[in-house]
C-alpha atoms as an extended CHARMM CRD file, in Angstrom:
* protein
*
       147  EXT
         1         1  MET       CA             17.5210000000      275.6120000000        7.1760000000  PROA      1               0.0000000000
         2         2  SER       CA             19.8090000000      275.4100000000        4.3020000000  PROA      2               0.0000000000
         3         3  SER       CA             21.2090000000      272.1870000000        5.6790000000  PROA      3               0.0000000000
         4         4  PHE       CA             17.6670000000      270.8790000000        5.7970000000  PROA      4               0.0000000000
         5         5  MET       CA             17.2180000000      271.9120000000        2.1990000000  PROA      5               0.0000000000
         6         6  LYS       CA             20.4290000000      270.2530000000        1.2430000000  PROA      6               0.0000000000
         7         7  MET       CA             19.3060000000      267.1410000000        2.9440000000  PROA      7               0.0000000000
         8         8  SER       CA             15.9520000000      267.3530000000        1.3640000000  PROA      8               0.0000000000
         9         9  SER       CA             17.4690000000      267.9870000000       -2.0520000000  PROA      9               0.0000000000
        10        10  GLY       CA             19.8110000000      265.0700000000       -1.6490000000  PROA      10              0.0000000000
        11        11  SER       CA             16.9820000000      262.7540000000       -0.6810000000  PROA      11              0.0000000000
        12        12  GLU       CA             14.9160000000      263.9560000000       -3.5600000000  PROA      12              0.0000000000
        13        13  ALA       CA             17.7400000000      263.3600000000       -5.9730000000  PROA      13              0.0000000000
        14        14  GLU       CA             18.2130000000      259.8700000000       -4.6140000000  PROA      14              0.0000000000
        15        15  ALA       CA             14.4710000000      259.2880000000       -4.7090000000  PROA      15              0.0000000000
        16        16  GLU       CA             14.3010000000      260.4930000000       -8.2930000000  PROA      16              0.0000000000
        17        17  ALA       CA             17.2070000000      258.2320000000       -9.2050000000  PROA      17              0.0000000000
        18        18  SER       CA             15.4560000000      255.3990000000       -7.4230000000  PROA      18              0.0000000000
        19        19  TYR       CA             12.1760000000      256.1790000000       -9.2440000000  PROA      19              0.0000000000
        20        20  ALA       CA             14.0610000000      256.4160000000      -12.5240000000  PROA      20              0.0000000000
        21        21  THR       CA             15.5670000000      252.9790000000      -11.8670000000  PROA      21              0.0000000000
        22        22  ILE       CA             12.1480000000      251.6340000000      -10.9670000000  PROA      22              0.0000000000
        23        23  ASP       CA             10.6080000000      253.3050000000      -14.0290000000  PROA      23              0.0000000000
        24        24  GLU       CA             13.3640000000      251.8340000000      -16.2260000000  PROA      24              0.0000000000
        25        25  LYS       CA             12.7570000000      248.3520000000      -14.7540000000  PROA      25              0.0000000000
        26        26  LYS       CA              9.0350000000      248.8100000000      -15.2260000000  PROA      26              0.0000000000
        27        27  ARG       CA              9.5500000000      249.9430000000      -18.8250000000  PROA      27              0.0000000000
        28        28  ARG       CA             11.8460000000      246.9770000000      -19.5760000000  PROA      28              0.0000000000
        29        29  ARG       CA              9.3840000000      244.5780000000      -17.9490000000  PROA      29              0.0000000000
        30        30  MET       CA              6.5440000000      246.0990000000      -19.9850000000  PROA      30              0.0000000000
        31        31  ILE       CA              8.5610000000      245.7200000000      -23.1990000000  PROA      31              0.0000000000
        32        32  SER       CA              9.4530000000      242.1500000000      -22.2470000000  PROA      32              0.0000000000
        33        33  ASN       CA              5.8040000000      241.3530000000      -21.4690000000  PROA      33              0.0000000000
        34        34  ARG       CA              4.6760000000      242.8250000000      -24.7950000000  PROA      34              0.0000000000
        35        35  GLU       CA              7.2770000000      240.7570000000      -26.6740000000  PROA      35              0.0000000000
        36        36  SER       CA              6.2410000000      237.6330000000      -24.7700000000  PROA      36              0.0000000000
        37        37  ALA       CA              2.5740000000      238.3130000000      -25.5520000000  PROA      37              0.0000000000
        38        38  ARG       CA              3.4460000000      238.8250000000      -29.2380000000  PROA      38              0.0000000000
        39        39  ARG       CA              5.3620000000      235.5060000000      -29.3290000000  PROA      39              0.0000000000
        40        40  SER       CA              2.4480000000      233.7990000000      -27.5880000000  PROA      40              0.0000000000
        41        41  ARG       CA             -0.0440000000      235.1780000000      -30.1370000000  PROA      41              0.0000000000
        42        42  MET       CA              2.1830000000      234.0860000000      -33.0330000000  PROA      42              0.0000000000
        43        43  LYS       CA              2.5870000000      230.6110000000      -31.5420000000  PROA      43              0.0000000000
        44        44  ARG       CA             -1.1790000000      230.3010000000      -31.0050000000  PROA      44              0.0000000000
        45        45  GLN       CA             -1.8490000000      231.4880000000      -34.5730000000  PROA      45              0.0000000000
        46        46  LYS       CA              0.6520000000      228.9650000000      -36.0140000000  PROA      46              0.0000000000
        47        47  HSD       CA             -0.9060000000      226.1940000000      -33.9370000000  PROA      47              0.0000000000
        48        48  MET       CA             -4.3630000000      227.1900000000      -35.2180000000  PROA      48              0.0000000000
        49        49  GLU       CA             -3.1410000000      227.1540000000      -38.8370000000  PROA      49              0.0000000000
        50        50  ASP       CA             -1.5850000000      223.7260000000      -38.2920000000  PROA      50              0.0000000000
        51        51  LEU       CA             -4.8570000000      222.4220000000      -36.8600000000  PROA      51              0.0000000000
        52        52  ILE       CA             -6.8090000000      223.8300000000      -39.8080000000  PROA      52              0.0000000000
        53        53  ARG       CA             -4.4190000000      222.1300000000      -42.2740000000  PROA      53              0.0000000000
        54        54  GLU       CA             -4.6410000000      218.8550000000      -40.3520000000  PROA      54              0.0000000000
        55        55  LYS       CA             -8.4530000000      219.0600000000      -40.3170000000  PROA      55              0.0000000000
        56        56  ALA       CA             -8.5430000000      219.6290000000      -44.0890000000  PROA      56              0.0000000000
        57        57  ALA       CA             -6.2130000000      216.6620000000      -44.6760000000  PROA      57              0.0000000000
        58        58  LEU       CA             -8.3090000000      214.4140000000      -42.4110000000  PROA      58              0.0000000000
        59        59  GLU       CA            -11.5380000000      215.4690000000      -44.1250000000  PROA      59              0.0000000000
        60        60  LYS       CA             -9.9950000000      214.6870000000      -47.5190000000  PROA      60              0.0000000000
        61        61  LYS       CA             -8.8450000000      211.2670000000      -46.2920000000  PROA      61              0.0000000000
        62        62  LEU       CA            -12.2800000000      210.6160000000      -44.8030000000  PROA      62              0.0000000000
        63        63  GLY       CA            -13.8930000000      211.3720000000      -48.1620000000  PROA      63              0.0000000000
        64        64  GLU       CA            -11.5060000000      209.0250000000      -49.9660000000  PROA      64              0.0000000000
        65        65  ASP       CA            -12.0410000000      206.2970000000      -47.3740000000  PROA      65              0.0000000000
        66        66  HSD       CA            -15.8140000000      206.7060000000      -47.6900000000  PROA      66              0.0000000000
        67        67  GLN       CA            -15.6100000000      206.3030000000      -51.4740000000  PROA      67              0.0000000000
        68        68  ASN       CA            -13.4330000000      203.1960000000      -51.0980000000  PROA      68              0.0000000000
        69        69  TYR       CA            -15.8200000000      201.7770000000      -48.4860000000  PROA      69              0.0000000000
        70        70  SER       CA            -18.8160000000      202.4070000000      -50.7510000000  PROA      70              0.0000000000
        71        71  ALA       CA            -17.1310000000      200.6430000000      -53.6690000000  PROA      71              0.0000000000
        72        72  VAL       CA            -16.1570000000      197.6550000000      -51.5240000000  PROA      72              0.0000000000
        73        73  TRP       CA            -19.6590000000      197.5000000000      -50.0010000000  PROA      73              0.0000000000
        74        74  GLN       CA            -21.2490000000      197.4690000000      -53.4600000000  PROA      74              0.0000000000
        75        75  GLN       CA            -18.9640000000      194.6270000000      -54.5040000000  PROA      75              0.0000000000
        76        76  HSD       CA            -19.8740000000      192.8060000000      -51.2970000000  PROA      76              0.0000000000
        77        77  VAL       CA            -23.6050000000      193.1790000000      -52.0090000000  PROA      77              0.0000000000
        78        78  VAL       CA            -23.1340000000      191.8790000000      -55.5640000000  PROA      78              0.0000000000
        79        79  LEU       CA            -21.0680000000      188.9120000000      -54.3430000000  PROA      79              0.0000000000
        80        80  VAL       CA            -23.6010000000      188.0420000000      -51.6220000000  PROA      80              0.0000000000
        81        81  SER       CA            -26.3650000000      188.1020000000      -54.2280000000  PROA      81              0.0000000000
        82        82  GLU       CA            -24.3610000000      185.9520000000      -56.6410000000  PROA      82              0.0000000000
        83        83  ASN       CA            -23.5270000000      183.5840000000      -53.7900000000  PROA      83              0.0000000000
        84        84  GLU       CA            -27.2230000000      183.1330000000      -52.9880000000  PROA      84              0.0000000000
        85        85  VAL       CA            -27.9670000000      182.3660000000      -56.6530000000  PROA      85              0.0000000000
        86        86  LEU       CA            -25.0840000000      179.8760000000      -56.7590000000  PROA      86              0.0000000000
        87        87  LYS       CA            -26.2440000000      178.1640000000      -53.5530000000  PROA      87              0.0000000000
        88        88  GLU       CA            -29.7400000000      177.7970000000      -54.9860000000  PROA      88              0.0000000000
        89        89  GLU       CA            -28.2870000000      176.4840000000      -58.2350000000  PROA      89              0.0000000000
        90        90  LYS       CA            -26.0970000000      174.0180000000      -56.3040000000  PROA      90              0.0000000000
        91        91  LEU       CA            -29.1280000000      172.6480000000      -54.4720000000  PROA      91              0.0000000000
        92        92  LYS       CA            -30.9400000000      172.1240000000      -57.7820000000  PROA      92              0.0000000000
        93        93  LEU       CA            -27.8780000000      170.5060000000      -59.3340000000  PROA      93              0.0000000000
        94        94  ASP       CA            -27.4270000000      168.2470000000      -56.2750000000  PROA      94              0.0000000000
        95        95  SER       CA            -31.0520000000      167.1680000000      -56.6090000000  PROA      95              0.0000000000
        96        96  HSD       CA            -30.6150000000      166.5660000000      -60.3220000000  PROA      96              0.0000000000
        97        97  LEU       CA            -27.4090000000      164.5720000000      -59.6890000000  PROA      97              0.0000000000
        98        98  LYS       CA            -29.2220000000      162.4770000000      -57.0990000000  PROA      98              0.0000000000
        99        99  CYS       CA            -31.9400000000      161.7350000000      -59.6350000000  PROA      99              0.0000000000
       100       100  LEU       CA            -29.3970000000      160.8580000000      -62.3190000000  PROA      100             0.0000000000
       101       101  ASN       CA            -27.5970000000      158.5420000000      -59.9120000000  PROA      101             0.0000000000
       102       102  GLN       CA            -30.9190000000      156.9580000000      -59.0260000000  PROA      102             0.0000000000
       103       103  ILE       CA            -31.7230000000      156.4410000000      -62.7210000000  PROA      103             0.0000000000
       104       104  LEU       CA            -28.2730000000      154.9970000000      -63.3130000000  PROA      104             0.0000000000
       105       105  SER       CA            -28.5510000000      152.5890000000      -60.4230000000  PROA      105             0.0000000000
       106       106  THR       CA            -32.0400000000      151.5760000000      -61.6000000000  PROA      106             0.0000000000
       107       107  TYR       CA            -30.7710000000      150.7780000000      -65.0700000000  PROA      107             0.0000000000
       108       108  LYS       CA            -27.8980000000      148.7900000000      -63.6170000000  PROA      108             0.0000000000
       109       109  GLN       CA            -30.3350000000      146.7940000000      -61.4880000000  PROA      109             0.0000000000
       110       110  THR       CA            -33.0240000000      146.1320000000      -64.0560000000  PROA      110             0.0000000000
       111       111  PRO       CA            -36.0050000000      144.4650000000      -62.4350000000  PROA      111             0.0000000000
       112       112  ILE       CA            -36.2680000000      140.7910000000      -63.2320000000  PROA      112             0.0000000000
       113       113  ASP       CA            -40.0070000000      140.3460000000      -62.8810000000  PROA      113             0.0000000000
       114       114  GLY       CA            -40.9480000000      143.6060000000      -64.6970000000  PROA      114             0.0000000000
       115       115  GLU       CA            -41.9120000000      145.6500000000      -61.6200000000  PROA      115             0.0000000000
       116       116  ASP       CA            -41.8480000000      149.4190000000      -61.8050000000  PROA      116             0.0000000000
       117       117  SER       CA            -38.8430000000      151.0500000000      -60.2650000000  PROA      117             0.0000000000
       118       118  ASP       CA            -39.0650000000      153.4050000000      -57.2800000000  PROA      118             0.0000000000
       119       119  LEU       CA            -38.1040000000      156.5260000000      -59.2210000000  PROA      119             0.0000000000
       120       120  SER       CA            -39.6640000000      159.7760000000      -58.1180000000  PROA      120             0.0000000000
       121       121  GLU       CA            -41.6050000000      161.9180000000      -60.5650000000  PROA      121             0.0000000000
       122       122  SER       CA            -38.9100000000      164.6100000000      -60.5330000000  PROA      122             0.0000000000
       123       123  CYS       CA            -36.3050000000      162.0370000000      -61.5450000000  PROA      123             0.0000000000
       124       124  LEU       CA            -38.3920000000      160.8400000000      -64.4520000000  PROA      124             0.0000000000
       125       125  ASN       CA            -38.6530000000      164.4360000000      -65.7030000000  PROA      125             0.0000000000
       126       126  PRO       CA            -35.1740000000      165.8510000000      -65.0870000000  PROA      126             0.0000000000
       127       127  TRP       CA            -35.7200000000      168.7780000000      -67.4580000000  PROA      127             0.0000000000
       128       128  GLU       CA            -38.2120000000      170.2210000000      -64.9460000000  PROA      128             0.0000000000
       129       129  VAL       CA            -35.6650000000      170.1540000000      -62.1190000000  PROA      129             0.0000000000
       130       130  LEU       CA            -33.4530000000      172.7430000000      -63.7300000000  PROA      130             0.0000000000
       131       131  SER       CA            -36.1850000000      175.0910000000      -64.9190000000  PROA      131             0.0000000000
       132       132  SER       CA            -35.5050000000      177.9810000000      -62.5670000000  PROA      132             0.0000000000
       133       133  GLY       CA            -36.0740000000      180.8020000000      -65.0070000000  PROA      133             0.0000000000
       134       134  GLN       CA            -32.4130000000      181.7750000000      -64.7960000000  PROA      134             0.0000000000
       135       135  PRO       CA            -29.9310000000      180.3970000000      -67.3030000000  PROA      135             0.0000000000
       136       136  ILE       CA            -26.8890000000      178.6070000000      -65.9680000000  PROA      136             0.0000000000
       137       137  PRO       CA            -23.7900000000      180.4680000000      -67.1360000000  PROA      137             0.0000000000
       138       138  ALA       CA            -21.1890000000      178.4720000000      -69.0230000000  PROA      138             0.0000000000
       139       139  SER       CA            -18.4140000000      179.9930000000      -66.9490000000  PROA      139             0.0000000000
       140       140  GLY       CA            -18.8930000000      181.8980000000      -63.7100000000  PROA      140             0.0000000000
       141       141  VAL       CA            -15.3740000000      183.3540000000      -63.8930000000  PROA      141             0.0000000000
       142       142  SER       CA            -16.3670000000      186.1700000000      -66.2640000000  PROA      142             0.0000000000
       143       143  GLN       CA            -19.0460000000      187.3830000000      -63.8300000000  PROA      143             0.0000000000
       144       144  PHE       CA            -16.5750000000      188.3190000000      -61.1480000000  PROA      144             0.0000000000
       145       145  SER       CA            -14.3980000000      191.3650000000      -61.2630000000  PROA      145             0.0000000000
       146       146  PHE       CA            -11.1460000000      191.2410000000      -59.4170000000  PROA      146             0.0000000000
       147       147  PHE       CA             -9.4560000000      194.2470000000      -57.8320000000  PROA      147             0.0000000000
C-alpha cells in the first residue's frame, strides 16, 4: 500500500504543479485581459473627448457661417431692392429720352403748312414723366457698400 501511496502522492504533486501552472497562466491571462480592457477604455474615452472637441469646433464654425450668410443675404436683399428701383428709373428715363428725341426731331422737321406735330401728351409735359415720388440720386456709387 505504501507504493500506492507513493504513486498517489507523486501524481498529486504533479497534479498540483500542473494546477499551479494552469493557475499561473490563468492569473497572467486575467491580468493581461484587465490591462487590455483598461487600454480599451482609455482609447474609447480619448476618442469620445476628440469627438466632443470636434463637435464644439463645428458648432462654432456653423455659427460663424450662419452670421456671414445672414450678412450676405441682407446685402443681397438690399441690392435686389435697389436694382428694382433702378430698373423702374431706367424705364422712365428711356421714355423721357424717347420723348426728348421726338421733340428734337419735330423741331428739326418744322411743319411747313403749320400742322400740329404728332407729339404725345407725355412728351409735351416731360416734367410729369419723371415724377415718381422718389428723387433721383446724383451719384449711385455712394449707395453701395463694398466688402
